[in-house]
RODO-2510 file (C-alpha; in nm, 4 decimals, decimal comma):
residues 245
     n   res          X          Y          Z
     1     x     9,4856    16,2121     6,5268
     2     x     9,2523    16,0876     6,7637
     3     x     8,9433    16,3068     6,9332
     4     x     9,1115    16,2746     7,3008
     5     x     9,4305    16,4081     7,1573
     6     x     9,2572    16,7078     6,9848
     7     x     9,0846    16,7772     7,2984
     8     x     9,3975    16,7821     7,5334
     9     x     9,5538    17,0205     7,2864
    10     x     9,2388    17,2697     7,2737
    11     x     9,2722    17,2625     7,6684
    12     x     9,6476    17,3329     7,6648
    13     x     9,5894    17,6173     7,4184
    14     x     9,3195    17,7559     7,6279
    15     x     9,4072    17,6412     7,9662
    16     x     9,3169    17,8489     8,2763
    17     x     9,5194    17,7901     8,6160
    18     x     9,2274    17,6443     8,8196
    19     x     9,4569    17,5478     9,1178
    20     x     9,6046    17,9078     9,1361
    21     x     9,2634    18,0722     9,0818
    22     x     9,1290    17,8745     9,3461
    23     x     9,4082    17,9577     9,5935
    24     x     9,3558    18,3273     9,4910
    25     x     8,9990    18,3202     9,5795
    26     x     9,0687    18,1153     9,9153
    27     x     9,3568    18,3879     9,9932
    28     x     9,0864    18,6769     9,8883
    29     x     8,7990    18,5326    10,0724
    30     x     9,0338    18,4372    10,4249
    31     x     9,2280    18,7858    10,3865
    32     x     8,8765    18,9465    10,3677
    33     x     8,6968    18,7617    10,6821
    34     x     9,0219    18,8146    10,8720
    35     x     9,0157    19,1728    10,8076
    36     x     8,5920    19,2243    10,9129
    37     x     8,6767    19,0230    11,2542
    38     x     8,9792    19,2872    11,3205
    39     x     8,7914    19,5917    11,1878
    40     x     8,4164    19,4871    11,3428
    41     x     8,5531    19,5082    11,7304
    42     x     8,8108    19,7232    11,6897
    43     x     8,5492    19,9848    11,4985
    44     x     8,2960    19,9237    11,8097
    45     x     8,5593    20,0132    12,0336
    46     x     8,6554    20,3489    11,8383
    47     x     8,2694    20,3945    11,8078
    48     x     8,2622    20,3826    12,1882
    49     x     8,5289    20,5768    12,2711
    50     x     8,4098    20,8556    12,0175
    51     x     8,0613    20,8532    12,2473
    52     x     8,2714    20,8819    12,5604
    53     x     8,4499    21,1871    12,3813
    54     x     8,1250    21,3610    12,2816
    55     x     7,9875    21,3012    12,6404
    56     x     8,3104    21,4873    12,8079
    57     x     8,3084    21,7385    12,5217
    58     x     7,9592    21,8210    12,5928
    59     x     8,0710    21,9087    12,9876
    60     x     8,4575    22,0298    12,8835
    61     x     8,4310    22,1747    12,5545
    62     x     8,3824    22,5115    12,4060
    63     x     8,1245    22,7376    12,5260
    64     x     8,0978    22,5273    12,8477
    65     x     8,1754    22,6338    13,1970
    66     x     8,5069    22,4678    13,2064
    67     x     8,6068    22,6505    12,8829
    68     x     8,5279    22,9695    13,0421
    69     x     8,7245    22,8802    13,3514
    70     x     9,0228    22,7957    13,1243
    71     x     8,9833    23,0909    12,9308
    72     x     8,9972    23,3229    13,2349
    73     x     9,3192    23,0963    13,3651
    74     x     9,5006    23,1021    13,0660
    75     x     9,3572    23,4156    12,8530
    76     x     9,1895    23,1904    12,6143
    77     x     9,0598    22,8369    12,5488
    78     x     9,3037    22,5457    12,4630
    79     x     9,1628    22,3878    12,1591
    80     x     9,1650    22,0060    12,1875
    81     x     9,1600    22,0038    12,5698
    82     x     8,9061    21,7578    12,5811
    83     x     9,0255    21,5317    12,3784
    84     x     9,3671    21,5123    12,6310
    85     x     9,1009    21,4603    12,9204
    86     x     8,9601    21,1772    12,7492
    87     x     9,2870    21,0156    12,7107
    88     x     9,3863    21,0784    13,0572
    89     x     9,0667    20,9628    13,2263
    90     x     9,1063    20,6190    12,9997
    91     x     9,4264    20,5819    13,1592
    92     x     9,2818    20,6624    13,4889
    93     x     9,0068    20,4083    13,4618
    94     x     9,2607    20,1373    13,3452
    95     x     9,5007    20,2244    13,6594
    96     x     9,2171    20,2074    13,8767
    97     x     9,1188    19,8807    13,7571
    98     x     9,4739    19,7437    13,8021
    99     x     9,4600    19,7682    14,1892
   100     x     9,2579    19,5861    14,4241
   101     x     8,9853    19,8682    14,5088
   102     x     8,9280    19,9331    14,1426
   103     x     8,8598    19,5997    14,0975
   104     x     8,6151    19,5669    14,3522
   105     x     8,4375    19,8649    14,2322
   106     x     8,4604    19,8053    13,8632
   107     x     8,3631    19,4586    13,9780
   108     x     8,0433    19,5690    14,1097
   109     x     7,9884    19,8082    13,8145
   110     x     7,9987    19,5284    13,5983
   111     x     7,7635    19,3040    13,7627
   112     x     7,5191    19,6238    13,7819
   113     x     7,5618    19,6216    13,3818
   114     x     7,5198    19,2515    13,3211
   115     x     7,1747    19,2726    13,5403
   116     x     7,0203    19,5071    13,2594
   117     x     6,8751    19,2730    13,0158
   118     x     6,9156    19,5066    12,6970
   119     x     7,2816    19,5673    12,7736
   120     x     7,4293    19,2613    12,8885
   121     x     7,4977    19,0822    12,5770
   122     x     7,6479    19,3569    12,3794
   123     x     7,8744    19,4891    12,6655
   124     x     7,9661    19,0953    12,7643
   125     x     8,0913    19,0357    12,3983
   126     x     8,2397    19,3775    12,3369
   127     x     8,4443    19,3060    12,6445
   128     x     8,5629    18,9568    12,5361
   129     x     8,6741    19,0825    12,2312
   130     x     8,8387    19,4015    12,3487
   131     x     9,0438    19,1233    12,5733
   132     x     9,1182    18,9358    12,3097
   133     x     9,1898    19,2075    12,0175
   134     x     9,3777    19,4529    12,2826
   135     x     9,5322    19,2850    12,5919
   136     x     9,8089    19,0374    12,5607
   137     x    10,0247    18,9891    12,8350
   138     x     9,8091    19,1407    13,1222
   139     x     9,4737    18,9153    13,0509
   140     x     9,5074    18,8276    13,4507
   141     x     9,2875    18,5127    13,3947
   142     x     9,0134    18,6413    13,1573
   143     x     9,0604    18,5036    12,8054
   144     x     9,3101    18,2245    12,8848
   145     x     9,2994    17,9715    12,6237
   146     x     9,1199    17,7953    12,3703
   147     x     8,9194    17,4945    12,4435
   148     x     8,6982    17,2167    12,3309
   149     x     8,4022    17,0679    12,5229
   150     x     8,1378    16,8254    12,4139
   151     x     7,8099    16,9646    12,3115
   152     x     7,5256    16,9430    12,2629
   153     x     7,5731    16,5237    12,3370
   154     x     7,8773    16,2895    12,3085
   155     x     8,0890    16,2864    11,9940
   156     x     7,9919    16,6488    11,8925
   157     x     8,2748    16,9491    12,0201
   158     x     8,2274    17,2994    12,0631
   159     x     8,4885    17,5521    12,0616
   160     x     8,5196    17,8197    12,2975
   161     x     8,7530    18,0426    12,5216
   162     x     8,8349    17,9665    12,8863
   163     x     8,7489    18,2701    13,0959
   164     x     8,8238    18,1267    13,4376
   165     x     8,9757    17,7981    13,5278
   166     x     8,8133    17,7940    13,8548
   167     x     8,4608    17,9283    13,9394
   168     x     8,4014    17,7045    14,2457
   169     x     8,1710    17,4115    14,2542
   170     x     7,8947    17,5802    14,2061
   171     x     7,6797    17,4274    14,4831
   172     x     7,8199    17,0834    14,4622
   173     x     7,6878    17,0055    14,1234
   174     x     7,9980    16,8203    14,0249
   175     x     8,2749    16,6745    14,2660
   176     x     8,5266    16,9229    14,0713
   177     x     8,5544    17,2472    14,0237
   178     x     8,4031    17,4100    13,7347
   179     x     8,5648    17,6335    13,4597
   180     x     8,3495    17,9221    13,2483
   181     x     8,4147    17,8774    12,8889
   182     x     8,2520    18,1684    12,6847
   183     x     8,1152    18,0423    12,2972
   184     x     8,0595    18,3157    12,0405
   185     x     7,8522    18,2673    11,7815
   186     x     7,9004    18,3076    11,3959
   187     x     7,9092    18,4984    11,2106
   188     x     7,7622    18,7718    11,4569
   189     x     8,0509    18,8406    11,7201
   190     x     7,8087    19,0499    11,9431
   191     x     7,6284    18,7386    12,0930
   192     x     7,7131    18,4087    12,2368
   193     x     7,6863    18,1956    12,5600
   194     x     7,8628    18,1229    12,8713
   195     x     7,9018    17,7525    12,9877
   196     x     8,0242    17,6511    13,3245
   197     x     8,1996    17,3086    13,2689
   198     x     8,3856    17,0204    13,5016
   199     x     8,7487    17,1493    13,4185
   200     x     8,8391    16,7693    13,3787
   201     x     8,5866    16,7720    13,0649
   202     x     8,7408    17,0235    12,8724
   203     x     9,0465    16,9640    12,5856
   204     x     9,2879    17,2256    12,5616
   205     x     9,3688    17,3281    12,1932
   206     x     9,7065    17,4405    12,0693
   207     x     9,5478    17,7762    11,9467
   208     x     9,5914    18,1458    12,0115
   209     x     9,2525    18,3132    12,1509
   210     x     9,3015    18,5469    11,8486
   211     x     9,3223    18,2274    11,6038
   212     x     9,0358    18,0181    11,8137
   213     x     8,7889    18,3626    11,7530
   214     x     8,8960    18,3936    11,4142
   215     x     8,7968    18,0421    11,3481
   216     x     8,4746    18,0388    11,5301
   217     x     8,3669    18,3638    11,4069
   218     x     8,4472    18,2689    11,0442
   219     x     8,2360    17,9746    11,0800
   220     x     8,5385    17,7570    11,0222
   221     x     8,6369    17,9145    10,6664
   222     x     8,9561    18,0791    10,8496
   223     x     9,1668    17,7888    11,0446
   224     x     9,5175    17,8046    11,1343
   225     x     9,7598    17,6098    10,9183
   226     x     9,8682    17,3702    11,2155
   227     x     9,6120    17,3131    11,4756
   228     x     9,6487    17,0233    11,7599
   229     x     9,4515    16,9168    12,0852
   230     x     9,5761    16,7403    12,3772
   231     x     9,2857    16,4865    12,4051
   232     x     9,4633    16,3433    12,7375
   233     x     9,5594    16,6825    12,9037
   234     x     9,2737    16,8067    13,0411
   235     x     9,2693    17,1419    13,2399
   236     x     9,3706    17,0527    13,5584
   237     x     9,3308    17,2537    13,8873
   238     x     9,6558    17,4711    13,9439
   239     x     9,7734    17,4379    13,5504
   240     x     9,8728    17,7699    13,4195
   241     x     9,6502    17,8452    13,0876
   242     x     9,7930    18,1582    13,0189
   243     x     9,8777    18,1917    12,6259
   244     x     9,9118    18,4629    12,4167
   245     x     9,5756    18,5867    12,3447
***
């Protein structure tokens, strides 16, 4: 028996399915990263709601004038009242935000928040991720679709999310209207950049916003099974760019 044949027999006797192990490891890695991308923004959202609840509890909880009013009115304090009021307040804010006057007021408040250097980056990233993960069919032109743009030089591309497909000419910097693109950084989802790019320079990607954010924030590790780009179909004026996000 030759040495090569003995080696093959030994390998067969102690064979470990390396391909299966690699696939299992890749599945575990991709699932772990995908889980983090869901848990991090969701956890941050729940944390903000908890802080909001704590704030309301300080004014509406037991041993407060509001609790004394409830006790005087109903004969006793009703536990959980502050939680119910928190939900009602959040629903009320959402209802106000969907009408014209509410959009104007909240837009002014948002500009005020974005003018604060220490809060701007955290607020912006949290807002974008919240839109991507919580809002589906009511995005109203925020996180619309995944796009590619050439950056930092020709032949190199950066993936981002189209947030506004028409922000105007921006003082005549280009003949065509600009679009705004939010590019989050990896692996930290709480940072990123906003680019203003001529609409004709953007390349739409056949990918949902969730898939795009997962691909970006995982450092390219977790990629959708099938991804295609339309290198001729630029983001044109008036194009409906609302994809499921």
